[in-house]
Each structure stands twice: as C-alpha cells, then as structure tokens.
N, C-alpha and C positions, 0 to 999 in steps of 0.2 A: 416435466420439461427441462432438461439440461441444456443451458446456453452454450456449455462448453464442448459438448458434443459435436462431431461431424456429422451432418445429415445427409440423406440421398432421397430422391424420389422420382418419379416419372412426371415429366411435365406435359406430356401428350396424353391423347385419349387412351382408354384401354380398348383390348381387342386387336385382333390383326389388323397391321397397317405396313405401309412401305418402310417408314423411319418411325422409331421411338426415342424420344428425348429424355436422357437421365441427367438430372442436375445433381451436383455435390456441393454443398457449403459447410466451411468450416475450418478450423486451424489445420486440420490433417489432410485437405483437399490436394495439395500439391504431392503429400508423400503418397497418397493413394493413387493418383494419377500415374506418378512414376512406377508405382508397383504393378500398374495393370496396364499400362501402356508403353512403358520403357522410356526413353528419353523425353523430358518434358519439351513442348511446343512453346515458341514464343508467345508472349501475352496477346491474347485477341486474335489469334491467326489461326484457323482451321487447318489441321492437318489429318491425314490418314494415319491410323495405328491399328495393329493388330492387338487387341483385348486379350489378356490372359489371366487365368484363375490365379491369384497370388498364393494361394496355398499349392496349388498342385502342378502350376505351369501350364495347364491346358490351354489351347486356344479356343477363345469363346466367339469371338465375331471380329469382322473388320469394320473399324468404325471409323468417324470423324471426330476429333477430341477437339477442344478449346480449353485453354486454360486463363482465367481471368483473376489477377490478384486482388485482393482488396486494398485500398477502401473503393477503388473504382468498379464495383461489381452491383448487381441488384441488392443483395443483401448487406454489402458493405464488409463481407467478409471475403477471405480466398475462395474462388469457387471455381469449378470444372463442369464441361457438360459433355456428355457421351451422346452421340447420335448413331445410334445402333439400328440395325436391321428390325423391322417389327414384328417379325414372328413371335409368337407366345413362349415358345421354348427358349429361343435367344433372350428374351427380356427375362424370363425368370432366371437364367443361367448367370447372368449380368448382376442382377439384384442379389442373387444368393450369394455372390461372389463379394460383393460389396458389404452385405449384411454378417459375413464371416469375419470383418477385420475388426480389430481391437479400436473401440471408441467411435466406431462408426455406425448409425443406427438408421432406420427408417424415419423419415420426417413425419412429425403430426400434422392435422389438418391446418393449413394456414401458417405453417411455422417458418418457411422462407419469407413469406412477406412480414409475419412478425418480427423476424431477425432485422428486416430492412428499416422497419419502423424504430425499432430500438437502437439501430446503429446511425439513425439520423438521415437514412435516404428517402424517406417518405412520412409524411405527416398521417395522423388519423383521416383527414378528409381526403386525401391522395388514396389511402389503402381503401376507403369506402369507394372512391371513383374507380379503383382497380376492379372491384367486386362487380360494380355495377357494369363495366365494360364486358365482363364475361357472362352476366346475366342478360345483357340488352339483347332485345327480340326486336326492335324495330330500328329504323334510322336515326329516329329523333332522339331515343334513348342513347344511342352509340354516342351521338355528337354531345349530349349532355354529361355523358360519363368521361369524355375525353377531357372535357374543359375542368370537371372537377379534379380528373387524375393531372392536368395539367397546373394544378394549385390555384384555381379561380376561386373555390372557397377558401382555401388556406390563407392565400394571398389577403383577402378581405378581412378574416377572422385575424390576422397576424396584424393588420393595420389598426383594426379596432382594438386590438390588445395593448398594442403599443401606445395609442391615444390616452387609453384608459390609465395605463401607468404612468405616463407623464402627468395625469391628472393626480394620480395618487403620490408622486414623487413632490408635487407642490403642497398637497397637503401635509404630507410627513413633513415638508420643508417648515411649513407655517407652524406646525407643532413643535418641532425640535431645534429649529435652527432660527426661530425668529428674530433673536438679538445679533446675528452675522450680518456683518454689512452686504455681503454678497445677495442676500436674499430680499427680494422686492417687499415693501410692507404690504401693499393690497393686492392682493391675487384673486380677489372672489370675483370681479368682473372676467378675469381670464379663466378661470376655473369653470365658471357657469358656461361661457360659450362653448368650452371644450365638452362639455358634458352634453350639452344641446345639440352639437354639432354629432357627436358619437350616438346619442340616443336617436337622431332623425335617421342617421343610416342604417342601424340594427332595426329601427321599426319599418323602415321601408323594404329592408330584406325579408323581413317576417310578413309584410303584408302581401308577398307574391307568393302564391301557393302552385305556381304552374310547376315548379320543380318537382314537388313531390307528386302532383298528379301525374307527371311524365313517368317519374320513376315507377309507380304504382298501376299506372292505366286509370284512363277516365272510366267511370262507372257508369253504365246506362242499363236501367231498369226497364224491361218489357212489362207493363202492367195492363189491367183492366179488368173487365168483368170475364166470367168463364166463357169459354169457347170463343173468343174475341179472334183468335188467330195468333196468340203470342208464342207457342211452339213451332208453327209453322214459319213465323218469321225468323225466330231464332234459326232454324235448320238452313232457310234461305242465307241467313247473313253468314252463318258458320260453312255453308257450302257442303255441308254433309248431314245425317240424320243424327243429331246429338238428343233431341227430346221426341216423346211418343207423340204423336199426332192422332187424335180421335176426335169423332162427331159427338162424343158424349163430355157434357160438362164436368169440369172438376178433374180432369186426367192428371194434370200437372198437381202434384201435392208438396213437393220440396222444391229449392231454389236451385236452377242449373246455370253454371257460369260457362263462358266460353271467351278465350283471348282472341282477339282480332287485330290486325293490323289496317288501320285505315289511313290512308295517306301518309305512311310512315308514322303514326302516332298510333299508341297502345290503347285499345279500348277494350273493356270486358263488359260484354253483353250478358245481362242476367234475365233470366226467365222465371217468372214466379207465378205461383198460384191465382187463380181469378178470384178477384175481391168480390165475395159476396156474404151473407148469411149463412151459415149452415149448421145442422144438428151433428154432423159426422166430425168426432174430436179429432181425427188425423187432418180432414180439411181444415179445421179451425187453427191448428198449430199451422199449417202452410200458408194460411191467409195471415196470421199471424206475422210470420217471418218475413211475407210480402211485404206487409205494410211497413215495416222495419226497415227493409232495403230500399223502399221509395224514399223513407225520410232522409235516408244516408246518400244517395245517389246523386252524382253531379248531373245528370240528366234523366227524365223518366218520359218514355214513350207512351202514353196513354191511349192503348188501341181501342178504337170505336167500331163494333160491328154493324152492319146495315140496319139491324133492330133496335140500334140505340143502346145507351148505358143504362144501368140500374139504379146509379146514384152518382153524385159527382167525384171528380178524382180527387185523392187526398192529398193534403198540402206536399209540395215538393220545391225544390230549390230552382229548378228550370225544368219545364214540362212541355212537349209537343202533342198535339192532338193528331193521331194518324188514325183515319178510316181505312178500315180492313175489308177484305172480301169485294174489291170492286168489280171482279169479274162476275158476281152474283147478282148484286143488287146496287144500286145506287147510293154512295156512302153519305154521311151526315155533311152539311154544307158548313158546318162550323168547324170542321177541322182544318189543320195547316197543310195536312198532306194526305193523299189518297193512294192505297196500293193494294195490288192483290198478291199476296206472295207466293202462293201456288203457282201462277203463271209467270212472275216476275214483275209483272206492271206496276209502274211507279217506285222499283227499287233503286234504279239509279240516282232517281232524285233523292229518295230517301238517304242513301250512301254519301251523296253529296252534301246534304244538310248534315249528316253526321260527323263528316270531316270537318265541315266548317265550325260546328259547335266546338269540337275537339280542339281545333286549332285556335280556336279564341280562349279557351280555358289552358291550355297546355304549350300554345305557340310562341309564349314569350323566351326569347333566348336569352334574356338578361337575369333570369332566375340564378339564385345563389344558394338558397336553402333546399336541400334534396330528400331530408329525411327527419323524421320526428325528433330525434336526437338533438339535429342541428337547433331546431325550433324551440325544443325545451330549454336547451343550454342559452339561446338568445333572450328567450322571455324572460330568463332568470336575472341576466346581464342587465336588460332593460328595466324590470322592476327594481333592481339593487341601485343603478343610477338615479331612477325618479327617487328613491328614499333619500338618496346622497343629496340631491339637488333640493328636495324640499328640506332639509335638514340646514344646509348651507343659507337658504333664504329665510329660514326661521332664526337663523344665527344660533343653532344649536350647538351641541359639543361637536367639534372637529375630528376627535377620536370616533364618534359614531358615523360621521360622514366618511372618514377614510376607511372605515373597516366596510362599508357598503360599497365603496369603491373597490377595495380589494377583492371583495365577492364579486362583482362584476367582471373583472379582470381574470379571476379564476375560471368563471363560468365560459367567458369567451375561450379562454384557453384549452378547456374540455373540447373544443370542437376539433382541435389540431393537435391534442395530447401534450401542448405546452402550458403546465402548471407549475410555476415557480417564482414565489414571492422573491427569491433573493434578486431578481433583476430590478426590483424596485430600489434596492440600496446600490446597483451600479448606475442607475439613471440618477439617482438623488444625488450622489456624489461628484458624478460628470457635469450634471447641469449647473450645481451652485459651486462648485470648486471648494467644498468643504474639505477640511483637513489638510490643506496645503501647507 
C-alpha cells in the first residue's frame, strides 16, 4: 500500500443503480479531474461535466463532479468525486479510464479511511464508529455508532491521557528537577489525587458493558429438555421457518442463531439441542454445545413443557422459566410466562419481556466502551495506575512509578491511536518553566 499514490474506488453499492459515486483521493486528483472533466469546478460546488477517456478522448458519461482540495476533505488530501450514471458498462468504462492513468490505482479495502486517520482527520475510535454505522442494523446501534463517530470515546480517552501525562510530568519533574525553585517540593498528595480520579473514571467506563452488548447483540438462548418447543418458538420469534420442527425428541443437534430487532435493540436468539443424557455421539456433542451457550448467554429462556422437566436448569446469568404448549395442556405453575408458540398465545407478552430485559442490559446511553479492544486497553491502563499508586504510597523508586504511569498513558493512547511519549516533554517544560 503506497501512500503517495492517487487512489480511486466506488463509494456506492454494486449492481445496477441510478447513480454510482466514484471517489478519487491523492496528490494527482486535480490533474485527473482536469483530464477527464475539462475545466476545474470551484471547490465544493457540484457541476455537470462530460467525462472523457483521457487516452482516447471518447465521451464516457455526463456526470456531476465535485472538487475538494485538502486538507478540508474526508481523507485530508486533494479529493474529487464523480457522480456518474449507475449502469454497469458506464461504471466499468470510467473505472477503466482511471486505472489507465499513471500513479492512479484502485484503492485497497479501507484505504480512504486509513488515509483520513493518518492525516489526522479521524482517530481510531472514530474510525471504528464509522465502521459501526455501516454495520448498524438497529436504531440503538446507529445512535451509539453516531456518538462514537462524533468523538465521545475519543474525547474521553484523550481527557484521561492528558490527566495521566500531567501525572507523568509531575513525576519526571520530581526526578530530574527537584532542585529547581519552580518545582513544588511535595507533590505526592496531588499526584495520588490525580491518579485516583483517573482510575475512578476508567473503572466506571469499564464497568458499563452495555456498549459491547449493544454493538454485538444480546444473546438469548432457548434451552430446555428435548421436544419442549424450542424450535417452534425460534420460528415464531423469527417469523419464518429457520429450524426443523418435529414431534421426534432430539431433532435439533446443532446451535441455530437468528438475529432479531426487538424494540430497536439487537438480539441474537439461539436454539439449542435438548438437554438430556444420550448414547448418541452426535446428540452428545449438541448437548455439550448447548450447555456452553447457556453459560455464556446474557439471558436464558428455560422452556418447560406440560409434562415437566427432566432435571433442574443449568446455571445461567439470567434465566426466565417459560411454560410451553399452553394450547395442549396446562403449563407448570412455577413458570414466569406461559406461551403456545404454534398459535401465538402469550408471544406478545414474551416479546415485551424480552424487550424489557434487552433495554435493561443495553439501554444505557452513557456507555463509552464498545469493543473488546477498548476494554483491554483500559484494563492495562487501570492496572498500571494501580501499580504506580502502590509504589508511591510505599515510597518506592519514583522511576518505577513513572514507568507505570507512562505505560498507562500509552495504553489509553492506543484507543485513539495517540501514542507519543514526546508529549510528556512538552508538558513538562511548559508546566514548570524549565530552561528559561
């Protein structure tokens, strides 16, 4: 991947369409636009031009073109856009003409966004927010992705990093400039207070897992004895036949997943094999997988048929007992809900309960952490600050305390892509007027 090449790619969907958007980015964008569209338009003003093949002069299409000089563009580079007609032949002809130009090549996956990051137009958290917007399937996911694209996580991480760098600057000053009159003699109480504040904010962010659940989807596992109605309920919730329904016990051998939108929240419904002892090796594997999914599930619907259950439900984080086949016989009185998936009886109440459970686990709009990468980085930062604090309280070597603070700043900086220890020197000299 050469960063000095001018790149191009379609920014709209594949297939026949009314309009196809082609983006061009790089130092040659202006020259390419002139060669294909003639006179350059005013910056950020859409004009109609006849696009021509720069090699043959053949007219390719009548298009809407825009010129966006850097650094005020998405990538931070000179950029052009061609809004051509969306026919397959027209698109192929324009792309072929662009590819025939020297130092102009087709972009690799994500290269436009990569250049936006490298040119300082976006941080890593915003890049991930952009990806989440593209992948969002529910309204809640869209809102969360917009918050991240808007810099909510990046701003928080940058604030923590700034505070950690202030602590590091104070420690470095205590180490290197303790004999300077401009440096306070006793900084321990101030440093500990700053560490505690940052640690508390990071710990609070890590404790809220609703952002990760919202991005990935709440996992709801249908579990119970064989022939309890799990596959029938899955089909009813999915509103289509996704699982085989049979009166023969043990029909489901593997795990079946369906992604649903419940009240604007993403939910993954998982159908599993009936839990029972079996001599069948394939069914044993299915039961083993079912138990593993139950342990990892955010919510388990334990389905109880009218004839009762063969044993107690396995341990789970959150479990609701649901009596099934209410149209055939009276359900167990100990159940939280009663349904008849085949007729729809009780399904509105069950869906309402699922929406309530999902909202309780994912509906917190103040979530900052949305990916495991963010959590791991904050965990490393939190642990490093813990070690540094312990070293200071025990009056250990300041060099070790400073190194742990440096590691914490680096870990937080990984969230946005800001990893630069030279910032410590800038803050150190400006804070204490050293070298005047």
